[in-house]
C-alpha positions as CSV (number, residue, x, y, z in Angstrom):
1,M,28.0,100.6,143.2
2,S,25.3,102.3,145.3
3,T,24.3,105.9,144.8
4,Y,24.0,108.5,147.6
5,T,22.1,111.6,146.6
6,A,19.8,114.3,148.1
7,K,16.9,111.8,147.8
8,D,18.5,109.8,150.6
9,I,18.4,112.7,153.0
10,T,15.4,112.4,155.4
11,V,14.1,115.5,157.2
12,L,12.1,114.8,160.3
13,E,9.6,117.5,161.2
14,G,7.8,118.5,164.4
15,L,8.1,115.8,167.1
16,E,9.1,113.0,164.7
17,P,12.8,113.2,165.8
18,V,11.7,112.4,169.4
19,R,9.7,109.3,168.4
20,K,12.5,108.2,166.0
21,R,15.3,108.6,168.6
22,P,13.7,108.8,172.1
23,G,17.0,107.9,173.8
24,M,18.5,111.3,172.8
25,Y,15.8,113.0,174.9
26,I,15.1,110.7,177.8
27,G,18.2,108.5,178.0
28,G,16.5,105.3,176.8
29,V,13.1,103.5,176.7
30,G,13.6,101.3,179.8
31,A,12.3,102.0,183.3
32,T,14.6,105.0,183.8
33,G,13.4,106.7,180.6
34,L,9.8,105.9,181.4
35,H,10.0,107.6,184.7
36,H,11.9,110.5,183.2
37,L,8.6,111.5,181.5
38,V,7.1,112.0,185.0
39,W,10.1,114.1,186.1
40,E,9.7,116.4,183.0
41,I,6.1,117.3,183.8
42,L,6.9,117.4,187.6
43,D,9.8,119.8,187.0
44,N,7.4,122.3,185.3
45,A,5.2,122.2,188.4
46,V,8.2,122.5,190.7
47,D,9.4,125.5,188.7
48,E,6.1,127.3,189.5
49,A,6.6,126.4,193.2
50,M,10.2,127.5,193.5
51,N,9.4,130.9,192.0
52,G,6.6,131.5,194.5
53,F,3.6,130.9,192.1
54,A,2.5,127.6,193.5
55,S,2.3,126.0,197.0
56,N,0.7,122.6,196.2
57,I,1.7,119.9,193.8
58,A,-0.3,116.6,193.4
59,V,0.6,113.5,191.5
60,T,-1.8,110.6,190.9
61,L,-0.8,107.2,189.7
62,H,-3.9,105.8,188.2
63,A,-5.3,102.3,188.8
64,D,-3.9,100.9,185.5
65,G,-0.4,101.6,186.8
66,S,0.6,103.0,183.4
67,S,-0.9,106.6,183.4
68,I,-0.2,109.6,185.6
69,T,-1.6,113.0,186.3
70,V,0.5,115.9,187.6
71,S,-1.3,119.0,189.0
72,D,-0.2,122.3,190.5
73,D,-1.8,125.5,191.7
74,G,0.6,127.8,189.8
75,R,-0.3,130.5,187.2
76,G,-1.4,128.0,184.6
77,I,0.1,127.6,181.1
78,P,-0.8,130.6,178.9
79,V,-3.7,129.9,176.5
80,D,-3.8,133.0,174.4
81,K,-2.6,133.1,170.8
82,H,1.1,132.9,170.1
83,A,2.0,135.7,167.7
84,A,4.5,133.9,165.5
85,T,2.6,130.6,165.1
86,R,-1.0,131.8,165.5
87,K,-1.7,128.9,167.7
88,S,-2.5,128.8,171.4
89,A,0.6,129.0,173.7
90,L,-0.5,125.7,175.3
91,E,-0.5,123.9,171.9
92,V,2.9,125.4,171.0
93,I,4.4,124.2,174.3
94,F,3.2,120.7,173.8
95,T,4.0,120.3,170.1
96,V,7.1,122.4,169.3
97,L,10.6,121.5,170.5
98,H,12.4,124.3,172.3
99,A,9.3,126.3,173.0
100,G,8.7,127.5,176.6
101,G,8.6,130.4,179.0
102,K,12.1,130.0,180.5
103,F,14.2,131.4,177.7
104,E,13.3,135.0,178.6
105,Q,14.5,136.7,181.7
106,G,11.8,137.7,184.2
107,N,9.4,134.8,183.8
108,Y,11.3,132.6,186.1
109,K,14.3,133.5,188.4
110,T,15.3,129.8,188.5
111,A,14.0,126.8,186.7
112,G,14.7,123.1,186.1
113,G,13.0,123.0,182.7
114,L,15.2,125.2,180.5
115,H,15.5,123.6,177.1
116,G,11.8,123.9,176.2
117,V,11.6,120.3,175.2
118,G,10.2,118.5,178.3
119,A,6.4,118.9,177.7
120,S,6.7,118.3,174.0
121,V,8.9,115.2,174.5
122,V,6.4,113.7,176.9
123,N,3.6,114.5,174.5
124,A,5.5,112.9,171.6
125,L,6.1,109.7,173.5
126,S,2.6,109.4,174.9
127,S,-0.3,107.5,173.2
128,E,-2.6,110.0,175.0
129,L,-2.0,113.3,176.7
130,R,-4.5,115.8,178.1
131,A,-3.7,119.2,179.4
132,S,-6.1,121.2,181.6
133,V,-5.5,124.8,182.6
134,K,-7.3,127.0,185.1
135,R,-6.7,130.7,184.5
136,D,-8.5,134.0,183.8
137,G,-11.7,132.6,185.4
138,A,-12.0,129.6,183.1
139,V,-10.9,126.0,182.5
140,W,-9.2,125.3,179.2
141,E,-8.5,121.8,177.8
142,M,-6.6,120.2,174.9
143,S,-6.0,116.6,174.0
144,F,-3.2,115.0,172.0
145,K,-2.3,111.5,170.6
146,R,1.3,110.7,170.0
147,G,2.2,114.4,169.9
148,K,-0.5,115.6,167.6
149,P,-3.6,117.6,168.7
150,V,-6.9,115.7,168.6
151,A,-8.9,118.9,168.6
152,P,-8.3,122.7,169.1
153,L,-8.0,124.2,172.6
154,R,-11.4,124.7,174.1
155,K,-13.0,126.4,177.1
156,T,-14.9,123.9,179.2
157,G,-16.4,126.1,181.9
158,P,-15.8,128.6,184.7
159,A,-13.0,128.1,187.3
160,R,-11.7,129.7,190.5
161,G,-8.0,130.0,191.1
162,S,-5.3,128.9,188.7
163,G,-3.1,125.9,187.9
164,T,-2.1,123.3,185.4
165,T,-3.1,119.6,185.2
166,V,-1.4,117.1,182.8
167,Y,-2.6,113.5,182.3
168,F,-0.5,111.3,180.0
169,H,-0.2,107.6,179.1
170,P,3.2,106.6,177.7
171,D,3.1,105.0,174.2
172,P,3.4,101.2,174.4
173,T,4.8,101.1,170.9
174,I,7.8,103.1,172.2
175,F,8.3,101.6,175.6
176,P,8.6,97.8,175.9
177,K,6.9,97.9,179.4
178,V,4.6,100.7,180.5
179,E,4.4,100.3,184.2
180,F,5.3,103.0,186.7
181,D,6.9,102.1,190.0
182,A,4.9,103.7,192.8
183,A,7.8,103.6,195.2
184,V,10.1,105.4,192.8
185,V,7.6,108.2,192.1
186,R,6.8,108.5,195.8
187,E,10.5,108.9,196.7
188,R,11.0,111.6,194.1
189,L,8.0,113.5,195.4
190,E,9.2,113.3,199.0
191,I,12.6,114.7,197.9
192,V,10.8,117.6,196.2
193,S,9.2,118.4,199.5
194,Y,12.5,118.4,201.3
195,I,14.2,120.7,198.7
196,H,11.4,123.1,198.5
197,K,10.4,123.5,202.2
198,G,6.9,124.7,202.7
199,V,5.6,123.2,199.4
200,R,2.9,120.6,200.0
201,V,3.3,117.6,197.7
202,T,0.6,114.9,197.5
203,F,0.9,111.4,196.0
204,E,-2.1,109.2,195.4
205,D,-1.8,105.6,194.3
206,E,-5.3,104.5,193.0
207,A,-4.3,100.8,192.8
208,E,-3.3,100.7,196.4
209,K,-6.0,103.2,197.5
210,T,-3.5,105.2,199.4
211,K,-2.8,108.9,199.5
212,V,0.1,110.6,201.3
213,A,1.1,114.3,201.7
214,F,4.7,115.5,202.1
215,E,5.6,118.8,203.7
216,H,8.9,119.5,205.5
217,Q,9.3,122.9,207.2
218,E,13.0,122.2,208.1
219,G,13.8,121.2,204.5
220,L,17.2,119.7,204.0
221,A,17.8,119.2,207.7
222,D,14.9,116.8,207.7
223,Y,16.2,115.1,204.6
224,L,19.6,114.6,206.1
225,R,18.2,112.9,209.1
226,K,16.2,110.5,206.8
227,I,19.3,109.7,204.8
228,V,21.5,109.0,207.8
229,A,18.8,106.7,209.3
230,E,18.3,104.8,206.0
231,R,22.0,104.2,205.7
232,N,22.2,103.1,209.3
233,A,25.2,105.3,209.7
234,K,26.0,106.3,213.2
235,P,26.7,110.1,213.4
236,V,30.1,111.3,214.7
237,H,28.4,114.5,215.9
238,E,24.7,115.0,216.6
239,T,24.3,118.6,215.4
240,A,24.6,118.9,211.6
241,F,26.3,121.7,209.7
242,V,23.5,123.8,208.1
243,H,24.2,126.6,205.7
244,A,21.8,128.7,203.7
245,R,22.7,131.4,201.2
246,D,19.8,133.7,200.1
247,T,21.7,135.8,197.6
248,A,22.1,134.6,194.0
249,P,23.0,131.9,193.4
250,R,20.8,130.6,196.2
251,L,22.4,127.7,198.1
252,D,21.2,125.2,200.8
253,L,23.7,122.8,202.4
254,V,23.6,120.3,205.2
255,L,26.6,118.1,206.2
256,Q,27.2,115.4,208.9
257,W,30.1,113.1,209.4
258,T,29.3,109.5,210.3
259,E,31.1,106.2,211.0
260,A,30.3,104.9,207.5
261,T,33.3,104.1,205.3
262,D,32.1,106.0,202.2
263,E,31.1,109.5,201.2
264,H,27.5,110.1,200.4
265,V,26.4,113.5,199.1
266,R,23.3,114.1,197.1
267,S,23.1,117.2,195.0
268,Y,20.3,119.1,193.2
269,V,20.2,122.0,190.9
270,N,16.9,123.9,190.7
271,G,15.3,120.9,192.3
272,I,16.6,118.4,189.8
273,P,18.8,115.6,191.1
274,T,22.3,115.7,189.6
275,A,23.3,112.1,190.2
276,S,26.5,112.5,188.1
277,G,27.6,115.6,190.1
278,G,29.2,118.4,188.3
279,T,30.9,121.7,189.1
280,H,28.7,122.4,192.2
281,E,29.9,119.2,193.9
282,S,33.5,120.0,192.9
283,G,33.1,123.4,194.5
284,L,31.7,121.8,197.7
285,R,34.6,119.4,197.9
286,A,37.1,122.1,197.4
287,G,35.6,124.4,200.0
288,L,35.1,121.6,202.5
289,G,38.7,120.5,202.2
290,K,40.1,124.0,202.7
291,A,37.9,124.6,205.7
292,V,38.9,121.4,207.5
293,R,42.6,121.8,206.7
294,N,42.6,125.4,207.9
295,Y,41.0,124.3,211.2
296,I,43.5,121.5,211.7
297,D,46.4,123.8,211.0
298,T,45.1,126.6,213.1
299,H,44.7,124.4,216.1
300,N,47.8,122.3,215.6
301,L,45.9,119.0,215.2
302,S,47.9,117.6,212.3
303,P,48.7,113.9,213.2
304,K,52.3,112.7,213.1
305,G,53.4,110.1,210.6
306,V,50.4,110.4,208.3
307,T,49.3,112.8,205.6
308,L,45.6,113.7,205.4
309,S,44.1,113.2,201.9
310,A,40.9,114.7,200.5
311,E,39.4,111.3,200.7
312,D,40.2,111.0,204.4
313,I,38.4,114.3,205.0
314,R,35.3,113.2,203.2
315,E,35.2,109.6,204.5
316,G,31.9,109.0,206.3
317,L,30.5,112.4,205.2
318,T,26.8,112.5,204.5
319,G,25.2,115.6,203.0
320,V,22.7,117.3,200.7
321,L,23.5,120.2,198.4
322,S,20.8,122.2,196.7
323,L,21.6,125.0,194.3
324,F,19.4,127.4,192.5
325,I,20.8,129.3,189.5
326,E,19.4,131.3,186.6
327,E,21.2,129.7,183.7
328,P,22.3,126.1,184.6
329,Q,24.2,124.3,181.9
330,F,23.1,120.7,182.2
331,Q,24.8,117.8,180.4
332,G,22.1,116.6,178.1
333,Q,18.3,116.6,178.5
334,T,18.4,114.1,181.4
335,K,20.1,116.9,183.4
336,D,22.1,114.6,185.7
337,R,25.3,116.7,185.7
338,L,25.9,120.5,186.0
339,N,28.6,122.0,183.7
340,N,28.6,125.7,184.7
341,P,32.4,126.4,185.2
342,E,31.9,129.6,187.2
343,I,29.9,127.7,189.9
344,L,32.9,125.8,191.2
345,S,34.5,129.0,192.6
346,V,31.2,130.3,193.8
347,I,30.4,127.2,195.9
348,D,34.0,127.0,197.1
349,S,34.0,130.6,198.4
350,A,30.6,130.2,200.0
351,V,31.3,126.9,201.8
352,R,34.9,127.4,203.1
353,P,34.3,130.4,205.4
354,A,30.9,129.1,206.6
355,L,32.2,125.7,207.5
356,E,35.4,127.0,209.1
357,H,33.4,129.4,211.2
358,W,31.1,126.6,212.4
359,L,34.1,124.4,213.3
360,N,35.7,127.1,215.3
361,H,32.5,127.9,217.2
362,N,31.8,124.2,217.9
363,P,35.1,122.8,219.2
364,T,33.6,119.6,220.6
365,I,32.0,118.7,217.3
366,A,35.2,119.9,215.4
367,D,37.4,117.6,217.5
368,A,35.1,114.6,216.9
369,V,35.2,115.4,213.1
370,V,39.0,115.7,213.1
371,G,39.4,112.5,215.1
372,R,37.2,110.7,212.5
373,I,39.4,112.1,209.7
374,I,42.7,111.0,211.4
375,L,41.3,107.6,212.0
376,A,40.4,107.3,208.3
377,A,43.9,108.5,207.3
378,R,45.7,105.9,209.5
379,A,43.4,103.1,208.2
380,R,44.2,104.1,204.6
381,E,47.9,104.3,205.2
382,A,47.9,100.9,207.0
383,S,46.0,99.1,204.2
384,R,47.7,100.7,201.2
385,A,50.6,98.2,200.8
386,A,49.0,94.9,201.9
387,Q,45.4,94.6,200.8
388,A,46.0,91.4,198.8
389,E,47.9,89.7,201.7
390,V,45.2,90.8,204.2
391,T,42.5,89.2,202.1
392,R,44.4,85.9,202.0
393,K,45.4,85.8,205.6
394,T,42.1,86.9,207.1
395,A,39.8,84.4,205.4
396,T,37.8,82.7,208.1
397,T,35.0,80.9,206.3
398,G,35.1,77.9,208.6
399,R,36.6,76.2,211.6
400,L,39.4,74.6,209.6
401,N,41.0,78.0,209.2
402,L,41.1,78.9,212.9
403,P,44.4,78.9,214.8
404,G,45.3,75.6,216.3
405,K,46.0,77.1,219.8
406,L,42.5,78.7,219.9
407,S,40.3,76.9,222.3
408,D,37.0,77.9,220.8
409,C,33.7,78.0,222.5
410,T,30.9,75.7,221.3
411,S,28.7,78.7,220.4
412,P,30.7,81.3,218.5
413,G,28.7,84.0,216.8
414,R,26.3,84.4,219.7
415,E,26.0,87.9,221.1
416,D,26.9,86.7,224.5
417,S,30.0,84.8,223.3
418,E,33.5,86.0,224.4
419,L,37.0,85.7,223.2
420,F,39.7,86.1,225.9
421,V,43.1,87.1,224.5
422,V,45.3,85.8,227.2
423,E,49.0,86.6,228.0
424,G,51.1,83.4,228.0
425,D,50.5,79.7,227.6
426,S,50.5,79.1,231.3
427,A,47.7,81.7,231.9
428,G,45.9,80.3,228.9
429,G,45.9,76.8,230.4
430,S,44.3,78.0,233.6
431,A,41.8,80.1,231.6
432,K,40.9,77.1,229.4
433,Q,40.2,74.9,232.5
434,G,38.2,77.6,234.3
435,R,36.1,79.0,231.5
436,D,32.5,78.4,230.4
437,R,33.2,76.3,227.4
438,V,29.8,77.1,225.8
439,R,30.4,80.8,225.4
440,Q,34.0,81.6,226.3
441,A,36.9,81.1,223.9
442,I,40.6,81.4,224.9
443,L,43.4,82.5,222.6
444,P,46.8,82.5,224.4
445,L,49.6,84.7,223.1
446,R,53.2,84.0,223.6
447,G,55.1,86.8,225.2
448,K,54.7,90.5,224.2
449,V,53.3,91.2,220.8
450,M,55.0,93.7,218.6
451,N,54.4,97.4,218.8
452,T,52.3,98.1,215.6
453,E,52.3,101.9,215.8
454,G,53.2,103.1,212.3
455,M,53.4,99.6,210.8
456,T,51.7,98.5,207.6
457,F,49.2,95.6,207.5
458,A,51.8,93.4,205.7
459,K,54.4,94.0,208.5
460,V,51.8,93.4,211.2
461,L,50.6,90.1,209.7
462,E,54.2,88.8,209.6
463,N,53.7,88.5,213.4
464,K,52.1,85.1,214.0
465,E,50.5,86.1,217.2
466,L,48.6,89.0,215.7
467,A,47.8,87.1,212.5
468,D,46.3,84.4,214.7
469,L,44.2,87.0,216.5
470,V,42.9,88.5,213.3
471,T,42.0,85.0,212.0
472,A,40.2,84.1,215.3
473,L,38.2,87.3,215.2
474,G,37.0,86.6,211.7
475,C,36.1,90.2,210.8
476,G,39.0,91.0,208.5
477,M,41.1,94.3,208.6
478,G,41.1,97.5,206.7
479,K,38.7,97.6,203.7
480,T,37.9,94.0,204.2
481,F,36.7,94.7,207.8
482,E,33.0,93.8,208.5
483,L,31.8,94.1,212.1
484,S,29.0,91.8,211.3
485,R,31.5,89.0,210.6
486,L,33.0,89.2,214.2
487,R,32.7,85.7,215.7
488,Y,32.3,86.9,219.3
489,G,30.1,89.4,221.1
490,R,33.0,90.7,223.2
491,V,36.8,90.7,222.8
492,I,38.4,90.7,226.2
493,I,42.1,91.4,226.8
494,L,43.3,89.4,229.8
495,A,46.8,90.2,231.0
496,D,48.6,90.1,234.4
497,A,47.8,92.8,236.8
498,D,51.4,94.0,237.0
499,S,53.4,96.5,234.9
500,D,54.3,93.8,232.3
501,G,50.7,92.9,231.9
502,H,49.8,96.5,231.5
503,H,52.4,96.8,228.8
504,I,51.0,93.8,226.9
505,A,47.5,95.2,227.2
506,T,48.7,98.5,225.8
507,L,50.4,96.8,222.9
508,L,47.2,94.9,222.0
509,L,45.1,98.1,222.4
510,T,47.5,99.9,220.1
511,F,47.1,97.2,217.5
512,I,43.3,97.2,217.8
513,Y,43.1,101.0,217.7
514,R,45.2,101.3,214.6
515,H,44.1,98.3,212.6
516,L,40.7,97.3,214.0
517,P,39.3,100.6,215.3
518,H,35.7,99.7,214.6
519,L,35.9,97.0,217.2
520,I,36.4,99.8,219.8
521,T,33.8,102.2,218.3
522,G,31.4,99.3,218.1
523,G,31.7,98.7,221.9
524,K,33.3,95.2,221.4
525,V,36.6,95.6,223.3
526,F,37.1,95.1,227.0
527,L,39.9,94.9,229.6
528,A,39.6,92.1,232.2
529,Q,40.5,93.1,235.8
530,P,42.3,90.2,237.4
531,P,43.4,90.7,241.0
532,L,47.0,91.4,242.0
533,Y,46.5,90.4,245.6
534,R,44.5,87.9,247.6
535,I,43.7,89.1,251.2
536,D,42.4,86.7,253.8
537,I,41.0,88.4,257.0
538,G,39.6,85.8,259.3
539,K,37.0,83.8,257.3
540,N,36.7,86.5,254.6
541,T,38.6,86.7,251.3
542,F,39.1,89.9,249.4
543,W,40.6,90.5,246.0
544,A,42.7,93.7,245.3
545,L,43.4,95.0,241.8
546,D,46.5,96.9,242.8
547,D,48.5,98.4,245.7
548,A,46.1,101.2,246.3
549,H,43.1,98.9,246.3
550,R,44.9,96.6,248.7
551,D,45.6,99.4,251.1
552,R,41.9,100.6,251.0
553,L,40.7,97.0,251.8
554,L,43.1,96.6,254.7
555,K,42.1,100.0,256.2
556,L,38.4,99.1,255.8
557,Y,38.4,95.5,257.0
558,A,41.6,95.0,259.1
559,N,42.5,98.4,260.4
560,G,45.0,96.9,262.9
561,R,42.4,94.9,264.7
562,A,42.6,91.7,262.6
563,H,45.5,89.7,261.1
564,A,45.5,89.8,257.3
565,D,47.2,87.1,255.1
566,I,48.3,88.8,251.8
567,T,49.2,86.8,248.7
568,R,50.6,88.6,245.7
569,F,50.1,86.8,242.4
570,K,53.1,86.7,240.1
571,G,50.8,86.1,237.2
572,L,47.6,84.6,236.0
573,G,49.4,81.3,235.5
574,E,49.7,81.0,239.3
575,M,45.9,81.1,239.8
576,M,44.0,77.9,240.1
577,P,41.3,77.6,237.4
578,K,38.6,77.9,240.0
579,V,40.0,81.1,241.4
580,L,40.5,82.6,237.9
581,W,36.8,81.8,237.2
582,E,35.6,83.4,240.3
583,T,37.6,86.6,240.1
584,T,38.0,87.2,236.4
585,L,35.9,85.0,234.1
586,N,32.5,84.6,235.8
587,P,30.2,87.3,234.4
588,K,28.4,87.5,237.8
589,T,31.5,88.4,239.9
590,R,34.2,89.7,237.5
591,R,35.1,93.3,236.7
592,L,35.3,94.4,233.1
593,L,36.3,97.8,231.6
594,R,34.8,98.7,228.3
595,V,37.4,100.4,226.0
596,E,36.0,103.7,224.7
597,I,37.4,106.7,222.8
598,L,36.2,109.8,224.6
599,D,38.4,112.2,222.5
600,Q,39.7,110.9,219.2
601,V,42.2,113.7,218.7
602,V,43.8,113.3,222.2
603,T,43.8,109.5,222.0
604,D,45.5,109.6,218.6
605,R,48.1,112.0,219.8
606,V,48.9,110.1,223.0
607,I,49.3,106.7,221.2
608,N,51.4,108.3,218.6
609,E,53.7,110.0,221.2
610,L,54.0,107.0,223.6
611,M,54.1,104.2,221.1
612,G,55.7,105.9,218.1
613,K,59.3,105.9,217.0
614,D,60.0,109.4,218.3
615,A,61.6,108.7,221.8
616,S,61.7,112.4,222.7
617,A,57.9,112.5,223.1
618,R,58.0,109.6,225.6
619,F,60.9,111.2,227.5
620,R,58.9,114.5,227.8
621,F,55.8,112.5,229.0
622,I,57.8,110.6,231.6
623,M,59.6,113.7,232.9
624,D,56.4,115.7,233.1
625,R,54.8,113.0,235.2
626,A,57.9,111.9,237.2
627,E,56.3,113.0,240.5
628,E,53.3,110.9,239.9
629,A,55.4,107.7,239.5
630,Q,55.1,105.1,242.2
631,E,58.0,103.1,243.6
632,L,58.2,99.8,241.7
633,D,58.8,96.4,243.2
634,V,62.1,94.9,242.2
């Protein structure tokens, strides 16, 4: 039987705990932990800058790729004797855990390095560290190896100005691979320059012999533009929401809705990235949701038949939140999450009125944002019940999966390829004969497709005509939708020029708008404009789109002086393939209308009222426009 006594208790002193369990302090000894050493020293320099004591920070990645120097022009680490330890303050900071200048009020208003372990942890995990301080008219230096002083602090000469320079080389006996990633360091430094506008941050890579300086006078607004461009996310509105609060706690916020399908918000506390979020992000989401809902309710923009969720409001949202507080409570030394409970209500109460005021004073932007939110809500509702079935029915990995009635072109996938969705087999036959087979595909639909307003994906895909259309397009639906998988450069709806044809086109547009909206926003959907009349005047032939167009042509070219032979087409199926090519299919002579959404809110409301289940809305629409109605041919 083994014994367990006081002799088995080990007491680790000084910096020994750090070297024994480095993961407790830097999260691990992989690449993330290695770079965390840089962030600890950098945070100390940034603390000087954010409190107005420094305006320049410089980081040098040396030619060996495994050592780094961080400098600032702040006040410089104190070098006088520490009363309790009788050692220099610099030595205490680099050799004693929980020693620093940020525990007492007055030294720093806000700071990222709060626990007093950053500098000492870096020292403990470095095979070599040198600290150089300029202050009080002199340069002071001290060197360490694996956390222990090599020699006492010494004055090396006179100096002008002030500041701190720290060189360190991580210990290869602690880290399996000591090799810094220049791109990672550079990106972090650029972020620092965005968050602390006006601070000049320089990065030198000796191995690549490059040196770059970052300085952004517009701060987070510049950062947001960079993020949106990197994500290739098309903004829903050009002007971003920018809010700055100068009173404590200080707050900087920029937001912009985009057509991306996810939310992307980056948050920082006292300049430190909080990748895991925390109470500040929760406060932002709460305030943002209240502001948007208040705007929608105030302006009576709530969509019928769908409930807006918090996720719908934030879909496509891109933003940056930077918070500065005196006593942040971070989760662990890696500081990637903020835990201050009081901050949630502070951020909520700051964001809500500011965003609501901005929406009310920018109605065009607000309507675009609300339209984007409604679109997200309808897409979510439609995909909720049938995701598995959609995945199965929209697989189009090869030609064998394509509908049998699709007459495909020989070059699908080309930007100039086109899919004509044609009303009826008869019209489809003429279109197949008259088309350009290399770049024009024909998909005939039998009769009128179903009205999909308010229907789920599962119900929609029970309709064979629509299921065939989705399969032919190849881009999926709902969360499986990828515009890059679209098999054609254009999707063209080709229906008769009469009222029945207009009805079919409206049904197809309703389906696309509700279930494939990104085809429209991506500029891929068009309406063909086949003629309703052929007019022969002498040796000339004219094609009229409708009655009004016919009358204008007659007035212009006949005007009572010449005989006009007028032929009214009963449908596309009556047209000879050659005529259909000349009037409707030939890119050089045809007319196409690109389908665009100019006002998302109005479009959503009109489709809901005219195509939804509530017949009273349609009745009101018809009665309000009764005087505009034309006499119909019987």
